N, C-alpha and C positions, 0 to 999 in steps of 0.2 A: 716723844710721840709725833706722829704725822698729823698735821692739821690741814684740812681741806676747806677752801672757801672761795670767795669771790672778791673782786674789786668793787666794793659798794654792796648795798643790800637792797637794791631794787628788785621787785618780784613781779614778773608778768602774770596776768590773770590766768594764763594757760598753765602756769606752774604752781598755782595756789595749793593744789593737792599734795605737793611735795613737802609742804611745811605745816606746822601746827598753828594754833591760834595765839594771838598776843595783842597787847595794847597798842603796838606800833609795828611798822614794817620791820624795823630792826629786831624787835622782840620776836616776831614771827620767823624771821630769818634764823635767829639763834636757836629755834627749836630743832633745826636740822643740822646747822653747821656750828663749828666751835671756833671759827676764826673769820676775820674779815680784814680787808685792806682798805684804808681810808686814803683815797687819792685827792679829795677836795682840799686837803691841807697843803697840797702842792701849789694851788692857785690862790688861796685866800686863807687868812688866819681864822681859827675858831677860838671862841672864848673858853676859858677853863670850865665855866658852867655848862657849856655844850658837851665837852668831853665827859664831865661828871654825869650828865644826864644819860649819855650813851652807855657809860659804865653801869649805871643803875638799871638799864633796860635788858641786861643780858645775865646769864647764869654765871656762877662763880668761876667755872672753868673756861669760860670764853676769853679769847684774846684778840686784841686789835694790833694790826700793823699800821703804822702811821708814816706817810711819806713826808720827807723834809720839804720845806717850801722851796720853790724855784728861785726865790731871792738868794738862797744859800748856794744851791747847786748850779744854777744857770746864770744868774746875774753876777754874784760874787765869785763864782767858779771856785768855791771852797776856800777862798782867801779872806783872812781877817773877818771871820764871821762868828767869833765868840759871843758877842752880844746878841746876834740873831739866834744862835743856838739856845741861849738863855731864855729868850722870849718864847721860842718854840716849846721848850720843856716846861716853862712856867705854866703854859696852857695844857699841853698834852699830858703832863704829869698828873693831871686831875683824873686820868683813867686809872691811876693807882696800879694795883697788881694786874689789872686787865690790859695794861700796855705790854704787849708781848714781843714787839719787834719794831725797829725803826728802819725804814726803807730809804736808801740814798740813790736816787735815779739821776745819772749824769747825762749831760747833753752829748750828742754824737761828736761834737767838735772838741770835746775836752780830752786831750791826750794825757796819758799817764806821766806824771812828774813825781818822782819819789819824795822830794822834799815837801811839796805841797800836800801830797796824799798823807804822808806820815804826820805832818803837823795837824791836818784836819782831823784824821781819825783819832789822834791822841786827844785833841780837844773834845771830840764827841765822846770818847771813852770816859773822860773825866766827869761828864754830865750824865752818861747813860751806861750802866754796867751790863745791860741785857743784850739780847740778840740784835745784831745789825746786819742788814743785807745791802749790797751795793749792785745796782744794775748799771754797769759800765758799758757804754755803747761805742767807744773808740777802740779800734783793734789793738792799740798799744797796751791796753789793760789785759790782754790775753797772752801774757808772757810769764815765764817762771818768776821773774823779779817782782812783777805786780802781784801775782798770786802769793808770793812769800810775804810781801808787805801786808797784804790783807790778812793773811793767816796770823801774822804777829800781833795784829790788832783785834783778832777774833772776829773778823768780818767775813761773811759768806758772799762770794760773788754769785749773783743771780744767774740761773740757767733760764734763758728766754727762748720762746718760740713765737713767731719765726725768728731764727737767728740772723743777726746782721753779718756775722763772720762765723767760720766753722767752729771755733772754740767756745763761743758763748751759748751753745746749745747744752753744754754740760756745766754742772756746778763747779765752782773754784773757790780759791781763798781758804778760809777756815774749813777743815774737813769734818768737824763734829756736827755741823749744822748746814742744811741746804735750804735754798729758797728757789722755788720754781714759779715762773710767771708765764702762763699760757695765754697769749694775746689773740689767738685766732689765726688760722692759716687755711688757705692762702691769703685771704683778705683780712688784714690786721684789724682787730676789734670787732669784726662782723662775722667771720666764718664760724660755723659750727664744727665741732670735732666729731666725726663719725665714729661708729663703734671700733673699727680697726685702729684708728688713731688713739682712741681712749685706751685700748689694749696696750699700745706701745707706750703711752704715757704711764700707765700703771707699772709696766715692766721697768721703765727708767726710774720711777720713784722707788720701787722696791730695791733696786740696785744701789740706791743712795743711802745716806745715813738715816737712822730711825728718827732722829730729831729733824723734822723738815716741815716747811710750809709749802703748800701747793695752792696757788691762787690762779683762778680763771678770770682773765681780763677781757674776754670776748663778750662785752656787755652791750655793745651798740644795737645788736638785734636780739638781745635777750637770751643768748645761748649759755651764759656763764652758769646760771643756777642749775639747769638740767645737766650740763656737762659735769659740774662738781658733784652733783648727786650720783651720776653714773659712775664717776671715779670712786666715790665712797663705796659703792657696791662692789667694785672690782678689788678694792684694797681691804675690804672687811675681813 
């Protein structure tokens, strides 16, 4: 199924009518959307009790995508991070069945190295059998060899907008699952997607696999929620 959501569950007062009522902002968000991306886990750890509380706030069919900590992707640069992965999953695992995807966002300076990537994704796969998406930001990841390695490990390469390179505007890696991140263009994190752009997004998503996550990350000026809702209407 295609899941449409946002990076976080902040709701601007002007968008309140798009959502139902609930005991928390997350509960209200989950009345409209069936997926959310947790980015705060990239910057700081969350307790297992926090993840469990979030899981209890949403319906059974709702799913979370949780971003790996920067200590793994940016500081350790995917090397010797087995204990850090254990710590991460000890906490995020409290989401239970509502943990739907793990997002691996790599720094722009991290070039593709087959041995490092294979070792890392094998370690990750032993701890997490579900969906994994990787937003690789160095051009060396946009090659047949890199795509083949990701596919072998069942990892979808994120399709990102605005693209840093020509190839990363399209999904790659594992072809049974796609993960789209719409960051806002032309001003990343801030820009609204106008109707014509949303039409193009809908067309791109329809052309991809039926198993897909579509996340709007243009949250800085509050455009993610209305853009995600508008895309829902187009893909209904």
